[in-house]
C-alpha positions in Angstrom: 18.5 -26.9 2.5 18.1 -23.4 3.2 15.4 -21.5 3.4 15.2 -18.9 0.5 14.9 -15.5 1.6 12.2 -13.1 1.1 14.1 -11.2 -2.2 13.1 -7.5 0.0 15.1 -8.6 2.7 17.6 -9.2 0.5 17.6 -5.9 -1.3 16.8 -4.3 1.8 13.9 -2.0 0.2 10.0 -2.0 1.2 7.7 -3.8 -0.8 6.2 -0.1 -1.8 10.0 0.5 -3.0 9.7 2.3 -6.7 12.0 0.3 -9.6 14.1 3.3 -9.3 15.0 2.5 -5.2 15.4 -0.9 -6.5 17.4 -0.7 -9.3 19.8 1.7 -7.0 19.2 -0.7 -4.1 20.7 -3.3 -6.3 23.3 -1.1 -7.3 24.7 -0.7 -4.2 25.0 -4.8 -2.9 26.7 -5.4 -6.3 29.3 -3.1 -5.9 29.7 -4.7 -2.2 30.4 -7.7 -3.0 31.4 -8.0 -6.4 33.7 -10.4 -7.4 36.2 -8.3 -8.5 36.4 -6.2 -4.3 36.6 -9.4 -3.4 38.4 -12.1 -4.9 38.0 -15.8 -3.4 35.2 -14.6 -0.7 32.3 -17.2 -1.2 30.3 -15.5 1.5 30.2 -12.5 -0.7 30.0 -14.7 -4.0 26.2 -16.1 -2.8 25.8 -12.4 -1.9 26.0 -11.1 -4.8 24.5 -14.4 -6.6 21.2 -13.6 -4.5 21.1 -10.0 -4.7 21.4 -10.7 -8.7 18.6 -13.1 -8.0 16.8 -10.9 -6.9 16.7 -8.3 -8.3 16.3 -10.3 -11.4 12.4 -10.8 -9.8 11.8 -7.4 -8.5 13.1 -5.4 -11.7 10.9 -7.0 -13.8 6.8 -5.5 -13.4 5.0 -9.4 -14.2 7.3 -11.3 -12.3 7.6 -8.7 -9.3 3.2 -8.7 -9.9 3.0 -12.9 -9.0 6.0 -12.3 -6.5 3.9 -10.2 -4.0 0.8 -12.0 -3.8 2.7 -16.0 -4.4 6.3 -15.2 -3.1 8.6 -18.0 -4.1 5.9 -20.0 -3.8 4.1 -18.9 -8.2 3.2 -20.4 -10.7 6.1 -21.8 -12.7 8.3 -20.6 -9.7 11.4 -18.1 -10.6 13.8 -20.8 -9.7 17.2 -19.5 -8.5 15.7 -16.0 -11.5 17.6 -16.9 -14.7 19.4 -19.7 -13.2 22.4 -17.6 -13.2 25.5 -20.4 -13.3 28.4 -17.5 -13.6 29.1 -14.3 -12.7 29.4 -13.7 -16.1 25.7 -14.7 -16.6 25.2 -12.2 -14.4 27.1 -9.6 -15.8 25.8 -10.4 -19.3 22.1 -10.0 -18.1 22.6 -6.5 -16.0 25.8 -4.9 -18.1 24.1 -1.7 -18.2 23.6 -1.7 -14.7 27.7 -3.3 -14.2 29.1 -1.0 -17.2 28.3 2.3 -14.6 31.1 0.1 -11.9 34.3 0.8 -14.1 35.7 -2.3 -12.5 37.5 -4.5 -15.0 37.9 -7.7 -16.7 35.7 -7.0 -19.5 32.4 -7.8 -18.2 30.2 -5.5 -18.8 28.3 -5.4 -21.6 28.2 -2.9 -24.1 25.4 0.0 -24.4 23.0 0.1 -27.7 21.1 3.5 -28.0 19.5 3.8 -24.4 15.8 3.1 -24.5 13.5 6.5 -24.1 13.2 7.2 -20.7 10.0 6.3 -18.9 7.3 8.8 -17.8 6.4 10.0 -13.6 4.4 7.9 -11.2 1.3 9.8 -10.4 0.0 10.0 -7.1 -4.1 10.6 -6.4 -6.0 9.9 -2.9 -9.4 8.1 -2.4 -11.4 9.1 1.0 -14.2 6.0 0.7 -17.1 5.9 3.0 -17.5 2.4 5.4 -20.8 1.9 3.0 -17.9 1.9 0.4 -15.2 -0.2 2.0 -18.0 -2.9 2.8 -18.9 -3.5 -0.4 -16.4 -2.4 -2.9 -16.7 0.8 -5.2 -15.7 2.3 -8.5 -14.9 5.9 -8.8 -14.5 8.5 -11.8 -12.1 11.3 -11.1 -10.4 13.6 -13.3 -6.0 13.9 -13.6 -3.9 15.8 -15.1 -1.0 13.8 -17.1 1.2 14.6 -19.7 0.4 12.5 -23.3 2.7 11.9 -26.3 2.2 15.1 -28.4 -0.7 15.1 -30.4 1.5 16.8 -33.1 4.7 14.6 -33.3 3.5 11.9 -32.0 5.5 12.1 -29.1 8.8 12.1 -30.8 10.1 15.3 -30.8 9.4 16.8 -33.8 11.9 15.9 -37.2 15.9 15.3 -37.5 16.4 12.8 -34.8 19.9 12.4 -34.7 22.8 10.5 -32.5 23.8 12.6 -29.3 27.0 14.5 -30.3 27.4 14.9 -26.8 27.4 10.8 -25.6 27.5 9.6 -28.9 24.4 8.1 -28.1 24.9 6.3 -25.0 22.1 9.0 -23.0 25.2 9.5 -19.8 28.7 11.5 -20.0 31.2 9.1 -17.1 33.3 11.1 -15.2 36.9 8.8 -14.6 38.1 9.4 -10.9 40.6 7.4 -8.9 39.5 5.7 -5.1 41.1 3.2 -2.0 38.8 0.5 -3.9 40.9 1.3 -7.8 39.3 3.6 -11.1 35.6 4.3 -9.9 33.1 5.9 -12.6 30.4 8.3 -11.7 27.9 8.3 -14.3 25.1 10.9 -14.9 22.2 11.9 -17.5 23.3 13.4 -20.9 22.6 17.4 -20.3 22.4 18.0 -24.5 19.8 15.4 -24.9 18.3 14.4 -21.3 19.7 10.7 -21.5 18.1 9.5 -24.5 20.6 9.7 -26.9 19.3 11.1 -29.6 19.0 15.6 -30.5 16.5 17.2 -32.9 16.9 19.0 -35.6 13.5 20.8 -36.2 11.6 20.4 -32.7 7.9 20.4 -32.9 6.1 23.7 -32.0 3.3 22.1 -29.9 5.8 20.6 -27.3 9.1 22.7 -28.2 10.7 18.7 -28.9 10.0 17.2 -25.2 7.0 14.7 -27.5 5.0 15.8 -24.4 1.4 17.5 -23.8 -0.5 18.1 -20.3 -3.9 16.8 -20.6 -6.8 16.1 -18.1 -8.7 12.7 -18.7 -11.0 11.1 -16.4 -10.2 8.1 -15.0 -12.4 5.1 -13.7 -11.4 3.2 -10.5 -12.0 -0.3 -9.6 -11.7 -0.3 -5.5 -12.2 -4.1 -4.1 -13.9 -5.1 -1.2 -12.3 -4.5 2.4 -9.5 -1.5 1.5 -8.5 0.0 4.5 -6.8 3.9 5.2 -3.3 2.7 4.3 -3.4 0.8 1.4 -3.4 1.6 -2.6 -3.9 0.2 -5.7 -1.2 0.5 -8.3 -2.1 1.7 -11.9 0.2 0.4 -14.2 0.3 2.9 -17.5 -1.3 5.1 -16.5 0.2 7.5 -15.2 2.5 10.2 -17.1 4.0 8.9 -20.9 7.8 9.6 -21.6 9.7 11.8 -23.4 10.4 10.8 -27.1 7.2 8.1 -27.0 8.6 6.1 -23.3 6.6 4.3 -22.1 4.4 6.0 -19.4 4.2 4.8 -15.9 1.5 4.3 -13.1 -0.9 6.2 -11.5 -0.7 5.3 -7.0 -4.2 5.3 -5.7 -4.3 6.2 -2.1 -6.9 5.0 0.0 -8.7 7.2 2.7 -11.3 5.9 4.9 -14.3 8.8 5.6 -15.0 8.6 9.7 -18.3 6.8 10.2 -20.4 8.1 12.9 -21.7 5.7 14.4 -19.2 2.9 13.9 -15.2 2.6 15.1 -13.4 0.6 12.5 -10.7 -2.8 14.1 -9.3 -4.2 11.0 -12.4 -6.2 9.3 -14.4 -5.8 13.3 -16.4 -2.7 13.6 -17.9 -1.2 17.2 -20.4 0.7 18.2 -21.8 2.0 22.1 -26.1 2.1 22.1 -28.0 4.3 23.8 -31.2 1.8 25.5 -33.8 2.3 27.9 -33.4 1.8 31.4 -36.5 0.0 31.2 -35.7 -2.2 28.6 -32.3 -3.0 30.1 -34.2 -3.5 33.7 -36.9 -5.5 32.5 -35.7 -6.9 28.5 -36.6 -6.9 25.7 -35.4 -6.8 21.9 -33.6 -3.2 20.5 -32.7 -2.6 16.8 -29.3 -1.9 15.8 -28.3 -0.8 12.4 -25.3 -2.6 10.5 -23.6 -1.6 7.0 -27.2 -3.5 5.0 -30.1 -3.2 7.1 -31.2 -4.0 10.7 -30.7 -6.2 12.7 -32.6 -7.2 16.2 -30.4 -8.4 19.8 -32.7 -9.7 22.9 -32.0 -7.7 26.1 -32.4 -10.6 28.6 -33.4 -8.4 31.8 -31.2 -7.3 33.9 -28.9 -6.6 31.8 -26.0 -4.1 33.3 -24.7 -1.2 31.0 -21.6 -2.3 29.6 -22.5 -4.8 28.4 -21.0 -6.1 24.8 -22.7 -8.1 22.3 -20.9 -10.4 19.3 -22.9 -10.1 16.1 -20.9 -12.5 14.5 -20.3 -12.0 9.9 -21.6 -8.6 10.4 -18.7 -6.8 9.7 -16.0 -5.9 6.9 -15.1 -8.2 4.2 -11.5 -9.7 4.3 -9.2 -7.7 2.3 -8.3 -10.9 -0.6 -9.9 -13.8 1.4 -13.3 -14.8 1.9 -15.4 -14.4 5.8 -16.4 -10.8 7.4 -16.2 -9.6 10.6 -18.2 -9.3 13.3 -19.7 -6.4 14.8 -19.5 -5.6 19.2 -22.0 -3.8 19.7 -22.1 -1.7 23.7 -25.3 -1.5 25.7 -25.3 1.8 28.2 -28.1 3.2 29.8 -30.5 6.0 28.1 -31.0 8.0 31.4 -33.9 10.5 30.9 -33.9 14.2 31.2 -37.1 15.4 30.6 -39.5 13.7 32.5 -43.7 14.3 32.4 -45.0 14.2 35.6 -46.4 10.9 34.5 -43.3 9.6 34.7 -41.3 12.4 37.8 -44.3 10.7 39.6 -43.5 7.0 38.6 -40.1 6.9 39.5 -40.5 8.6 42.6 -42.9 5.6 43.5 -40.0 3.5 42.6 -37.6 4.9 44.6 -39.5 5.3 47.5 -39.4 1.7 47.4 -36.2 1.1 46.5 -35.8 2.9 50.2 -37.7 1.0 51.4 -36.2 -2.2 49.9 -32.7 -1.1 50.7 -33.5 0.3 54.4 -34.8 -3.6 55.2 -31.6 -5.3 53.7 -29.7 -2.9 55.6 -31.7 -3.7 58.9 -31.4 -7.3 57.7 -27.6 -6.7 57.5 -26.9 -4.9 60.9 -29.3 -8.3 63.0 -26.8 -10.8 61.5 -24.0 -8.7 62.6 -24.6 -8.1 65.8 -25.8 -11.6 66.2 -22.8 -13.0 64.5 -20.4 -10.6 67.9 -23.0 -11.8 70.6 
């Protein structure tokens, strides 16, 4: 049995594609592989059904959320979408899309009154410190968004009737001929804005839109381990739709505040620690700050500058999984610049001793060379 392809790959969209992008991508593929354009082509038939299956899942918020988490192994499975057994099943299920194509065959279902349009998605950006990323946090932010009008309850007014321009469909169509036969260009009705309804007595508060702008404070719970470029989706928290339509979503974009001490690499943290040169020579312990507290690491005598130490499980938590990253500490020698007279005297004494030892080593080396050639 062939391995089932990723639904996003099938529709040729990214995993962050909006509902509108998914719809447009499906429509493009459905036109390309439509049975009226590819009679008797089995490969086109399979691609047509595959695209319908992918769209059936990704166009449904709940199913898409499950698919994003579990893939094809989602609880209960998707089992090939709704189990489309024939083209008629697909045409029946997605008649609102196929009705736009202008293909024959009587396959598109009749249109009812369109649903009120969905509100716009909103984007907000949240900047987090490394501490907040490590522990997770809750942020309260103020946003301005469209809400349903309190005066008319989002209806836009009174005296609601079917739009005379589009006859309640919310769309106007222009028919044209092409190489592929009759094509239909569909656009939103300019009179009713796609609602399919006209209002004789418009609300004075919202002038018929059913919307009013409000400022609200929302609470965003951010899990530990997020990174720059991650985003959260707050479903149903965006702008309200006109004429009582559903709310859009809020997309929360994550940014990281640059840390003064640590550099992040996935869940690992890296830092450089300046250590007194005497500590590297003689050995000892040094204190290293971590996200939660300080830890001590042991420095062996004779440790060279540039040596890297690893602190296991002291880094950032992995997003949506157990375990943590590590901290990598690189030690550098701290060279003193302002010496007291006593310190200077001791360094001079050490320099004399090292100079004498170096001279003795050079003389010993030269003796071995001379002995070799003689």
